[in-house]
PDB file with SEQRES, HELIX, SHEET and CRYST1 records, atoms N, CA, C and O in Angstrom:
SEQRES   1 A   72  MET LYS SER TYR SER LEU LYS SER LEU GLY ASN LYS ASN          
SEQRES   2 A   72  ASP TYR MET THR ILE LEU LYS GLU THR ASP ASP GLY TYR          
SEQRES   3 A   72  VAL ILE LYS ILE VAL ARG ASP LEU ASP GLY TYR GLU GLU          
SEQRES   4 A   72  THR LYS THR ASP PHE LEU SER LYS GLU LEU PHE GLU SER          
SEQRES   5 A   72  CYS ILE ARG THR GLY TYR LEU THR GLU ILE THR GLU PRO          
SEQRES   6 A   72  VAL LYS ILE ALA VAL ASN ALA                                  
HELIX    1 AA1 LYS A   47  THR A   56  1                                  10    
SHEET    1 AA1 5 TYR A  37  SER A  46  0                                        
SHEET    2 AA1 5 GLY A  25  LEU A  34 -1                                        
SHEET    3 AA1 5 TYR A  15  GLU A  21 -1                                        
SHEET    4 AA1 5 SER A   3  LEU A   6 -1                                        
SHEET    5 AA1 5 LEU A  59  GLU A  61 -1                                        
CRYST1    1.000    1.000    1.000  90.00  90.00  90.00 P 1           1          
ATOM      1  N   MET A   1      22.762  17.242 -32.960  1.00  0.00           N  
ATOM      2  CA  MET A   1      21.643  16.422 -32.379  1.00  0.00           C  
ATOM      3  C   MET A   1      21.019  17.210 -31.184  1.00  0.00           C  
ATOM      4  O   MET A   1      21.674  17.719 -30.274  1.00  0.00           O  
ATOM      5  N   LYS A   2      19.672  17.240 -31.314  1.00  0.00           N  
ATOM      6  CA  LYS A   2      18.877  17.953 -30.286  1.00  0.00           C  
ATOM      7  C   LYS A   2      18.406  16.968 -29.231  1.00  0.00           C  
ATOM      8  O   LYS A   2      18.147  15.799 -29.519  1.00  0.00           O  
ATOM      9  N   SER A   3      18.301  17.465 -27.998  1.00  0.00           N  
ATOM     10  CA  SER A   3      17.916  16.686 -26.825  1.00  0.00           C  
ATOM     11  C   SER A   3      16.521  17.276 -26.269  1.00  0.00           C  
ATOM     12  O   SER A   3      16.229  18.470 -26.336  1.00  0.00           O  
ATOM     13  N   TYR A   4      15.793  16.388 -25.773  1.00  0.00           N  
ATOM     14  CA  TYR A   4      14.477  16.867 -25.209  1.00  0.00           C  
ATOM     15  C   TYR A   4      14.144  16.218 -24.010  1.00  0.00           C  
ATOM     16  O   TYR A   4      14.323  15.006 -23.894  1.00  0.00           O  
ATOM     17  N   SER A   5      13.620  16.988 -22.995  1.00  0.00           N  
ATOM     18  CA  SER A   5      13.155  16.438 -21.662  1.00  0.00           C  
ATOM     19  C   SER A   5      11.796  15.831 -21.875  1.00  0.00           C  
ATOM     20  O   SER A   5      10.951  16.441 -22.530  1.00  0.00           O  
ATOM     21  N   LEU A   6      11.557  14.661 -21.349  1.00  0.00           N  
ATOM     22  CA  LEU A   6      10.381  14.021 -21.351  1.00  0.00           C  
ATOM     23  C   LEU A   6       9.493  14.395 -20.096  1.00  0.00           C  
ATOM     24  O   LEU A   6       9.962  14.281 -18.963  1.00  0.00           O  
ATOM     25  N   LYS A   7       8.309  14.805 -20.295  1.00  0.00           N  
ATOM     26  CA  LYS A   7       7.394  15.174 -18.975  1.00  0.00           C  
ATOM     27  C   LYS A   7       7.058  13.700 -18.375  1.00  0.00           C  
ATOM     28  O   LYS A   7       6.657  12.740 -19.033  1.00  0.00           O  
ATOM     29  N   SER A   8       7.297  13.736 -17.054  1.00  0.00           N  
ATOM     30  CA  SER A   8       7.071  12.495 -16.384  1.00  0.00           C  
ATOM     31  C   SER A   8       6.641  12.917 -14.950  1.00  0.00           C  
ATOM     32  O   SER A   8       6.842  14.035 -14.477  1.00  0.00           O  
ATOM     33  N   LEU A   9       6.034  11.902 -14.328  1.00  0.00           N  
ATOM     34  CA  LEU A   9       5.603  12.098 -12.921  1.00  0.00           C  
ATOM     35  C   LEU A   9       6.877  12.101 -11.975  1.00  0.00           C  
ATOM     36  O   LEU A   9       7.849  11.374 -12.179  1.00  0.00           O  
ATOM     37  N   GLY A  10       6.771  13.011 -10.900  1.00  0.00           N  
ATOM     38  CA  GLY A  10       7.812  13.000  -9.924  1.00  0.00           C  
ATOM     39  C   GLY A  10       8.986  13.872 -10.546  1.00  0.00           C  
ATOM     40  O   GLY A  10       8.917  14.573 -11.555  1.00  0.00           O  
ATOM     41  N   ASN A  11      10.028  13.679  -9.753  1.00  0.00           N  
ATOM     42  CA  ASN A  11      11.390  14.414 -10.067  1.00  0.00           C  
ATOM     43  C   ASN A  11      12.365  13.609 -10.833  1.00  0.00           C  
ATOM     44  O   ASN A  11      13.472  13.327 -10.373  1.00  0.00           O  
ATOM     45  N   LYS A  12      11.967  13.246 -11.975  1.00  0.00           N  
ATOM     46  CA  LYS A  12      12.885  12.395 -12.920  1.00  0.00           C  
ATOM     47  C   LYS A  12      13.518  13.209 -14.021  1.00  0.00           C  
ATOM     48  O   LYS A  12      13.014  14.252 -14.437  1.00  0.00           O  
ATOM     49  N   ASN A  13      14.624  12.700 -14.469  1.00  0.00           N  
ATOM     50  CA  ASN A  13      15.443  13.316 -15.468  1.00  0.00           C  
ATOM     51  C   ASN A  13      15.434  12.599 -16.718  1.00  0.00           C  
ATOM     52  O   ASN A  13      16.516  12.497 -17.296  1.00  0.00           O  
ATOM     53  N   ASP A  14      14.356  12.054 -17.270  1.00  0.00           N  
ATOM     54  CA  ASP A  14      14.151  11.354 -18.477  1.00  0.00           C  
ATOM     55  C   ASP A  14      14.328  12.345 -19.661  1.00  0.00           C  
ATOM     56  O   ASP A  14      13.861  13.484 -19.661  1.00  0.00           O  
ATOM     57  N   TYR A  15      15.053  11.791 -20.675  1.00  0.00           N  
ATOM     58  CA  TYR A  15      15.275  12.661 -21.849  1.00  0.00           C  
ATOM     59  C   TYR A  15      15.493  11.869 -23.108  1.00  0.00           C  
ATOM     60  O   TYR A  15      15.852  10.694 -23.030  1.00  0.00           O  
ATOM     61  N   MET A  16      15.307  12.417 -24.181  1.00  0.00           N  
ATOM     62  CA  MET A  16      15.536  11.764 -25.553  1.00  0.00           C  
ATOM     63  C   MET A  16      16.485  12.686 -26.368  1.00  0.00           C  
ATOM     64  O   MET A  16      16.575  13.897 -26.170  1.00  0.00           O  
ATOM     65  N   THR A  17      17.207  11.972 -27.332  1.00  0.00           N  
ATOM     66  CA  THR A  17      18.050  12.650 -28.132  1.00  0.00           C  
ATOM     67  C   THR A  17      17.757  12.073 -29.689  1.00  0.00           C  
ATOM     68  O   THR A  17      17.728  10.878 -29.986  1.00  0.00           O  
ATOM     69  N   ILE A  18      17.573  13.052 -30.490  1.00  0.00           N  
ATOM     70  CA  ILE A  18      17.416  12.704 -31.950  1.00  0.00           C  
ATOM     71  C   ILE A  18      18.763  12.235 -32.489  1.00  0.00           C  
ATOM     72  O   ILE A  18      19.759  12.949 -32.372  1.00  0.00           O  
ATOM     73  N   LEU A  19      18.800  11.081 -33.058  1.00  0.00           N  
ATOM     74  CA  LEU A  19      20.054  10.486 -33.593  1.00  0.00           C  
ATOM     75  C   LEU A  19      20.130  10.763 -35.051  1.00  0.00           C  
ATOM     76  O   LEU A  19      21.185  11.107 -35.584  1.00  0.00           O  
ATOM     77  N   LYS A  20      19.059  10.621 -35.669  1.00  0.00           N  
ATOM     78  CA  LYS A  20      18.990  10.595 -37.181  1.00  0.00           C  
ATOM     79  C   LYS A  20      17.463  11.122 -37.528  1.00  0.00           C  
ATOM     80  O   LYS A  20      16.470  10.862 -36.849  1.00  0.00           O  
ATOM     81  N   GLU A  21      17.488  11.857 -38.641  1.00  0.00           N  
ATOM     82  CA  GLU A  21      16.170  12.242 -39.220  1.00  0.00           C  
ATOM     83  C   GLU A  21      16.040  11.480 -40.585  1.00  0.00           C  
ATOM     84  O   GLU A  21      16.949  11.412 -41.412  1.00  0.00           O  
ATOM     85  N   THR A  22      14.908  10.967 -40.706  1.00  0.00           N  
ATOM     86  CA  THR A  22      14.411  10.317 -42.072  1.00  0.00           C  
ATOM     87  C   THR A  22      13.337  10.909 -42.581  1.00  0.00           C  
ATOM     88  O   THR A  22      12.814  11.828 -41.951  1.00  0.00           O  
ATOM     89  N   ASP A  23      12.816  10.480 -43.822  1.00  0.00           N  
ATOM     90  CA  ASP A  23      11.690  11.216 -44.468  1.00  0.00           C  
ATOM     91  C   ASP A  23      10.395  11.073 -43.509  1.00  0.00           C  
ATOM     92  O   ASP A  23       9.583  11.995 -43.431  1.00  0.00           O  
ATOM     93  N   ASP A  24      10.251   9.911 -42.809  1.00  0.00           N  
ATOM     94  CA  ASP A  24       9.060   9.671 -42.112  1.00  0.00           C  
ATOM     95  C   ASP A  24       9.154  10.079 -40.640  1.00  0.00           C  
ATOM     96  O   ASP A  24       8.126  10.213 -39.976  1.00  0.00           O  
ATOM     97  N   GLY A  25      10.322  10.271 -40.140  1.00  0.00           N  
ATOM     98  CA  GLY A  25      10.450  10.524 -38.730  1.00  0.00           C  
ATOM     99  C   GLY A  25      11.814  10.648 -38.268  1.00  0.00           C  
ATOM    100  O   GLY A  25      12.712  11.051 -39.007  1.00  0.00           O  
ATOM    101  N   TYR A  26      12.019  10.260 -36.871  1.00  0.00           N  
ATOM    102  CA  TYR A  26      13.232  10.354 -36.374  1.00  0.00           C  
ATOM    103  C   TYR A  26      13.793   9.047 -35.547  1.00  0.00           C  
ATOM    104  O   TYR A  26      13.014   8.400 -34.846  1.00  0.00           O  
ATOM    105  N   VAL A  27      14.997   8.736 -35.646  1.00  0.00           N  
ATOM    106  CA  VAL A  27      15.492   7.664 -34.873  1.00  0.00           C  
ATOM    107  C   VAL A  27      16.002   8.317 -33.549  1.00  0.00           C  
ATOM    108  O   VAL A  27      16.807   9.248 -33.578  1.00  0.00           O  
ATOM    109  N   ILE A  28      15.542   7.836 -32.473  1.00  0.00           N  
ATOM    110  CA  ILE A  28      15.788   8.506 -31.226  1.00  0.00           C  
ATOM    111  C   ILE A  28      16.385   7.636 -30.160  1.00  0.00           C  
ATOM    112  O   ILE A  28      16.186   6.421 -30.195  1.00  0.00           O  
ATOM    113  N   LYS A  29      17.133   8.211 -29.177  1.00  0.00           N  
ATOM    114  CA  LYS A  29      17.542   7.405 -27.995  1.00  0.00           C  
ATOM    115  C   LYS A  29      16.822   8.047 -26.947  1.00  0.00           C  
ATOM    116  O   LYS A  29      16.691   9.268 -26.852  1.00  0.00           O  
ATOM    117  N   ILE A  30      16.337   7.157 -26.126  1.00  0.00           N  
ATOM    118  CA  ILE A  30      15.554   7.519 -24.874  1.00  0.00           C  
ATOM    119  C   ILE A  30      16.216   6.940 -23.679  1.00  0.00           C  
ATOM    120  O   ILE A  30      16.523   5.750 -23.604  1.00  0.00           O  
ATOM    121  N   VAL A  31      16.451   7.922 -22.634  1.00  0.00           N  
ATOM    122  CA  VAL A  31      17.233   7.552 -21.516  1.00  0.00           C  
ATOM    123  C   VAL A  31      16.197   7.936 -20.331  1.00  0.00           C  
ATOM    124  O   VAL A  31      15.671   9.042 -20.201  1.00  0.00           O  
ATOM    125  N   ARG A  32      16.009   6.844 -19.516  1.00  0.00           N  
ATOM    126  CA  ARG A  32      15.096   7.008 -18.292  1.00  0.00           C  
ATOM    127  C   ARG A  32      15.869   6.582 -17.114  1.00  0.00           C  
ATOM    128  O   ARG A  32      16.657   5.636 -17.134  1.00  0.00           O  
ATOM    129  N   ASP A  33      15.608   7.334 -16.058  1.00  0.00           N  
ATOM    130  CA  ASP A  33      16.272   7.185 -14.759  1.00  0.00           C  
ATOM    131  C   ASP A  33      15.267   6.461 -13.866  1.00  0.00           C  
ATOM    132  O   ASP A  33      14.271   7.047 -13.443  1.00  0.00           O  
ATOM    133  N   LEU A  34      15.540   5.146 -13.572  1.00  0.00           N  
ATOM    134  CA  LEU A  34      14.741   4.312 -12.776  1.00  0.00           C  
ATOM    135  C   LEU A  34      15.359   4.127 -11.510  1.00  0.00           C  
ATOM    136  O   LEU A  34      16.075   3.143 -11.328  1.00  0.00           O  
ATOM    137  N   ASP A  35      15.153   4.998 -10.581  1.00  0.00           N  
ATOM    138  CA  ASP A  35      15.607   4.910  -9.198  1.00  0.00           C  
ATOM    139  C   ASP A  35      17.131   4.664  -9.338  1.00  0.00           C  
ATOM    140  O   ASP A  35      17.516   3.605  -8.842  1.00  0.00           O  
ATOM    141  N   GLY A  36      17.999   5.391  -9.879  1.00  0.00           N  
ATOM    142  CA  GLY A  36      19.364   5.303  -9.929  1.00  0.00           C  
ATOM    143  C   GLY A  36      19.877   4.405 -11.050  1.00  0.00           C  
ATOM    144  O   GLY A  36      21.035   4.485 -11.460  1.00  0.00           O  
ATOM    145  N   TYR A  37      18.972   3.545 -11.534  1.00  0.00           N  
ATOM    146  CA  TYR A  37      19.490   2.592 -12.786  1.00  0.00           C  
ATOM    147  C   TYR A  37      18.918   3.403 -14.083  1.00  0.00           C  
ATOM    148  O   TYR A  37      17.785   3.878 -14.160  1.00  0.00           O  
ATOM    149  N   GLU A  38      19.924   3.465 -15.079  1.00  0.00           N  
ATOM    150  CA  GLU A  38      19.634   4.146 -16.244  1.00  0.00           C  
ATOM    151  C   GLU A  38      19.194   3.231 -17.379  1.00  0.00           C  
ATOM    152  O   GLU A  38      20.012   2.400 -17.774  1.00  0.00           O  
ATOM    153  N   GLU A  39      18.066   3.286 -17.910  1.00  0.00           N  
ATOM    154  CA  GLU A  39      17.575   2.487 -18.965  1.00  0.00           C  
ATOM    155  C   GLU A  39      17.711   3.230 -20.243  1.00  0.00           C  
ATOM    156  O   GLU A  39      17.278   4.382 -20.275  1.00  0.00           O  
ATOM    157  N   THR A  40      18.280   2.692 -21.343  1.00  0.00           N  
ATOM    158  CA  THR A  40      18.530   3.380 -22.613  1.00  0.00           C  
ATOM    159  C   THR A  40      17.841   2.387 -23.691  1.00  0.00           C  
ATOM    160  O   THR A  40      18.011   1.168 -23.706  1.00  0.00           O  
ATOM    161  N   LYS A  41      17.033   3.124 -24.589  1.00  0.00           N  
ATOM    162  CA  LYS A  41      16.423   2.440 -25.664  1.00  0.00           C  
ATOM    163  C   LYS A  41      16.666   3.294 -26.956  1.00  0.00           C  
ATOM    164  O   LYS A  41      16.760   4.519 -26.877  1.00  0.00           O  
ATOM    165  N   THR A  42      16.753   2.692 -28.023  1.00  0.00           N  
ATOM    166  CA  THR A  42      16.723   3.278 -29.262  1.00  0.00           C  
ATOM    167  C   THR A  42      15.469   2.992 -30.033  1.00  0.00           C  
ATOM    168  O   THR A  42      15.077   1.827 -30.094  1.00  0.00           O  
ATOM    169  N   ASP A  43      14.783   3.985 -30.648  1.00  0.00           N  
ATOM    170  CA  ASP A  43      13.378   3.620 -31.207  1.00  0.00           C  
ATOM    171  C   ASP A  43      13.233   4.587 -32.453  1.00  0.00           C  
ATOM    172  O   ASP A  43      14.119   5.347 -32.847  1.00  0.00           O  
ATOM    173  N   PHE A  44      12.054   4.448 -32.973  1.00  0.00           N  
ATOM    174  CA  PHE A  44      11.634   5.387 -34.014  1.00  0.00           C  
ATOM    175  C   PHE A  44      10.400   6.220 -33.520  1.00  0.00           C  
ATOM    176  O   PHE A  44       9.557   5.740 -32.761  1.00  0.00           O  
ATOM    177  N   LEU A  45      10.353   7.474 -33.993  1.00  0.00           N  
ATOM    178  CA  LEU A  45       9.239   8.444 -33.629  1.00  0.00           C  
ATOM    179  C   LEU A  45       8.865   9.108 -34.924  1.00  0.00           C  
ATOM    180  O   LEU A  45       9.690   9.746 -35.578  1.00  0.00           O  
ATOM    181  N   SER A  46       7.479   8.937 -35.328  1.00  0.00           N  
ATOM    182  CA  SER A  46       7.031   9.649 -36.590  1.00  0.00           C  
ATOM    183  C   SER A  46       7.164  11.114 -36.387  1.00  0.00           C  
ATOM    184  O   SER A  46       7.274  11.590 -35.257  1.00  0.00           O  
ATOM    185  N   LYS A  47       7.155  11.821 -37.446  1.00  0.00           N  
ATOM    186  CA  LYS A  47       7.127  13.376 -37.432  1.00  0.00           C  
ATOM    187  C   LYS A  47       5.858  13.826 -36.892  1.00  0.00           C  
ATOM    188  O   LYS A  47       5.817  14.796 -36.135  1.00  0.00           O  
ATOM    189  N   GLU A  48       4.747  13.136 -37.258  1.00  0.00           N  
ATOM    190  CA  GLU A  48       3.396  13.552 -36.608  1.00  0.00           C  
ATOM    191  C   GLU A  48       3.405  13.420 -35.104  1.00  0.00           C  
ATOM    192  O   GLU A  48       2.959  14.312 -34.382  1.00  0.00           O  
ATOM    193  N   LEU A  49       3.936  12.259 -34.628  1.00  0.00           N  
ATOM    194  CA  LEU A  49       3.802  12.132 -33.234  1.00  0.00           C  
ATOM    195  C   LEU A  49       4.796  13.053 -32.463  1.00  0.00           C  
ATOM    196  O   LEU A  49       4.495  13.494 -31.354  1.00  0.00           O  
ATOM    197  N   PHE A  50       5.985  13.338 -33.066  1.00  0.00           N  
ATOM    198  CA  PHE A  50       6.938  14.200 -32.526  1.00  0.00           C  
ATOM    199  C   PHE A  50       6.202  15.665 -32.387  1.00  0.00           C  
ATOM    200  O   PHE A  50       6.123  16.264 -31.314  1.00  0.00           O  
ATOM    201  N   GLU A  51       5.720  16.109 -33.528  1.00  0.00           N  
ATOM    202  CA  GLU A  51       4.960  17.433 -33.474  1.00  0.00           C  
ATOM    203  C   GLU A  51       3.909  17.483 -32.417  1.00  0.00           C  
ATOM    204  O   GLU A  51       3.803  18.483 -31.708  1.00  0.00           O  
ATOM    205  N   SER A  52       3.131  16.456 -32.279  1.00  0.00           N  
ATOM    206  CA  SER A  52       2.061  16.485 -31.265  1.00  0.00           C  
ATOM    207  C   SER A  52       2.662  16.551 -29.855  1.00  0.00           C  
ATOM    208  O   SER A  52       2.136  17.235 -28.977  1.00  0.00           O  
ATOM    209  N   CYS A  53       3.811  15.803 -29.647  1.00  0.00           N  
ATOM    210  CA  CYS A  53       4.403  15.813 -28.328  1.00  0.00           C  
ATOM    211  C   CYS A  53       5.022  17.216 -28.067  1.00  0.00           C  
ATOM    212  O   CYS A  53       5.042  17.664 -26.921  1.00  0.00           O  
ATOM    213  N   ILE A  54       5.486  17.857 -29.035  1.00  0.00           N  
ATOM    214  CA  ILE A  54       5.980  19.261 -28.755  1.00  0.00           C  
ATOM    215  C   ILE A  54       4.774  20.191 -28.413  1.00  0.00           C  
ATOM    216  O   ILE A  54       4.817  20.937 -27.435  1.00  0.00           O  
ATOM    217  N   ARG A  55       3.768  20.130 -29.191  1.00  0.00           N  
ATOM    218  CA  ARG A  55       2.583  20.965 -29.008  1.00  0.00           C  
ATOM    219  C   ARG A  55       1.895  20.757 -27.595  1.00  0.00           C  
ATOM    220  O   ARG A  55       1.398  21.687 -26.959  1.00  0.00           O  
ATOM    221  N   THR A  56       1.920  19.468 -27.183  1.00  0.00           N  
ATOM    222  CA  THR A  56       1.195  19.260 -25.856  1.00  0.00           C  
ATOM    223  C   THR A  56       2.153  19.468 -24.711  1.00  0.00           C  
ATOM    224  O   THR A  56       1.689  19.409 -23.572  1.00  0.00           O  
ATOM    225  N   GLY A  57       3.305  19.680 -24.866  1.00  0.00           N  
ATOM    226  CA  GLY A  57       4.401  19.806 -23.849  1.00  0.00           C  
ATOM    227  C   GLY A  57       4.960  18.589 -23.294  1.00  0.00           C  
ATOM    228  O   GLY A  57       5.672  18.654 -22.293  1.00  0.00           O  
ATOM    229  N   TYR A  58       4.702  17.496 -23.851  1.00  0.00           N  
ATOM    230  CA  TYR A  58       5.245  16.246 -23.433  1.00  0.00           C  
ATOM    231  C   TYR A  58       6.875  16.114 -23.654  1.00  0.00           C  
ATOM    232  O   TYR A  58       7.652  15.448 -22.970  1.00  0.00           O  
ATOM    233  N   LEU A  59       7.147  16.855 -24.691  1.00  0.00           N  
ATOM    234  CA  LEU A  59       8.657  16.983 -24.991  1.00  0.00           C  
ATOM    235  C   LEU A  59       8.987  18.547 -24.990  1.00  0.00           C  
ATOM    236  O   LEU A  59       8.309  19.351 -25.631  1.00  0.00           O  
ATOM    237  N   THR A  60      10.093  18.906 -24.208  1.00  0.00           N  
ATOM    238  CA  THR A  60      10.617  20.245 -24.188  1.00  0.00           C  
ATOM    239  C   THR A  60      12.026  20.236 -24.519  1.00  0.00           C  
ATOM    240  O   THR A  60      12.780  19.426 -23.981  1.00  0.00           O  
ATOM    241  N   GLU A  61      12.450  21.118 -25.404  1.00  0.00           N  
ATOM    242  CA  GLU A  61      13.886  21.046 -25.908  1.00  0.00           C  
ATOM    243  C   GLU A  61      14.834  21.474 -24.742  1.00  0.00           C  
ATOM    244  O   GLU A  61      14.566  22.427 -24.011  1.00  0.00           O  
ATOM    245  N   ILE A  62      15.861  20.776 -24.623  1.00  0.00           N  
ATOM    246  CA  ILE A  62      16.876  21.109 -23.709  1.00  0.00           C  
ATOM    247  C   ILE A  62      17.991  22.037 -24.195  1.00  0.00           C  
ATOM    248  O   ILE A  62      18.700  21.668 -25.131  1.00  0.00           O  
ATOM    249  N   THR A  63      18.169  23.136 -23.650  1.00  0.00           N  
ATOM    250  CA  THR A  63      19.062  24.087 -24.277  1.00  0.00           C  
ATOM    251  C   THR A  63      20.440  23.849 -23.748  1.00  0.00           C  
ATOM    252  O   THR A  63      21.388  24.148 -24.475  1.00  0.00           O  
ATOM    253  N   GLU A  64      20.648  23.367 -22.613  1.00  0.00           N  
ATOM    254  CA  GLU A  64      21.973  22.921 -22.144  1.00  0.00           C  
ATOM    255  C   GLU A  64      22.276  21.548 -22.391  1.00  0.00           C  
ATOM    256  O   GLU A  64      21.342  20.759 -22.537  1.00  0.00           O  
ATOM    257  N   PRO A  65      23.624  21.106 -22.465  1.00  0.00           N  
ATOM    258  CA  PRO A  65      23.902  19.812 -22.799  1.00  0.00           C  
ATOM    259  C   PRO A  65      23.492  18.926 -21.612  1.00  0.00           C  
ATOM    260  O   PRO A  65      23.573  19.373 -20.467  1.00  0.00           O  
ATOM    261  N   VAL A  66      23.042  17.646 -21.865  1.00  0.00           N  
ATOM    262  CA  VAL A  66      22.610  16.701 -20.796  1.00  0.00           C  
ATOM    263  C   VAL A  66      23.873  16.191 -19.998  1.00  0.00           C  
ATOM    264  O   VAL A  66      24.847  15.742 -20.603  1.00  0.00           O  
ATOM    265  N   LYS A  67      23.834  16.264 -18.789  1.00  0.00           N  
ATOM    266  CA  LYS A  67      24.892  15.930 -17.875  1.00  0.00           C  
ATOM    267  C   LYS A  67      24.522  14.522 -17.306  1.00  0.00           C  
ATOM    268  O   LYS A  67      23.484  14.300 -16.683  1.00  0.00           O  
ATOM    269  N   ILE A  68      25.455  13.623 -17.579  1.00  0.00           N  
ATOM    270  CA  ILE A  68      25.186  12.215 -17.021  1.00  0.00           C  
ATOM    271  C   ILE A  68      26.014  12.034 -15.752  1.00  0.00           C  
ATOM    272  O   ILE A  68      27.225  12.249 -15.805  1.00  0.00           O  
ATOM    273  N   ALA A  69      25.417  11.642 -14.589  1.00  0.00           N  
ATOM    274  CA  ALA A  69      26.106  11.378 -13.444  1.00  0.00           C  
ATOM    275  C   ALA A  69      26.998  10.199 -13.508  1.00  0.00           C  
ATOM    276  O   ALA A  69      26.581   9.177 -14.053  1.00  0.00           O  
ATOM    277  N   VAL A  70      28.189  10.245 -13.002  1.00  0.00           N  
ATOM    278  CA  VAL A  70      29.048   8.868 -13.007  1.00  0.00           C  
ATOM    279  C   VAL A  70      29.324   8.680 -11.526  1.00  0.00           C  
ATOM    280  O   VAL A  70      29.766   9.506 -10.728  1.00  0.00           O  
ATOM    281  N   ASN A  71      28.978   7.451 -11.335  1.00  0.00           N  
ATOM    282  CA  ASN A  71      29.107   6.899  -9.964  1.00  0.00           C  
ATOM    283  C   ASN A  71      30.705   6.716  -9.828  1.00  0.00           C  
ATOM    284  O   ASN A  71      31.397   6.303 -10.758  1.00  0.00           O  
ATOM    285  N   ALA A  72      31.206   7.070  -8.571  1.00  0.00           N  
ATOM    286  CA  ALA A  72      32.709   6.876  -8.345  1.00  0.00           C  
ATOM    287  C   ALA A  72      32.923   5.523  -7.755  1.00  0.00           C  
ATOM    288  O   ALA A  72      34.061   5.141  -7.485  1.00  0.00           O  
TER     289      ALA A  72                                                      
END                                                                             
């Protein structure tokens, strides 16, 4: 599974992970940091939209594993 950083305003660590590839696109998990609260969604992204997001820089592949902070 590949993960991608989402371009966003400010210093946020939003990212998405491809869970499954289909003929039409990808099933993805999006994780957004909302002021310390983590929002997770599962959605579908068409291959055309995915390729457009890569070309425009909205999505950037993450080469290191995503680290999730755990509150003590």
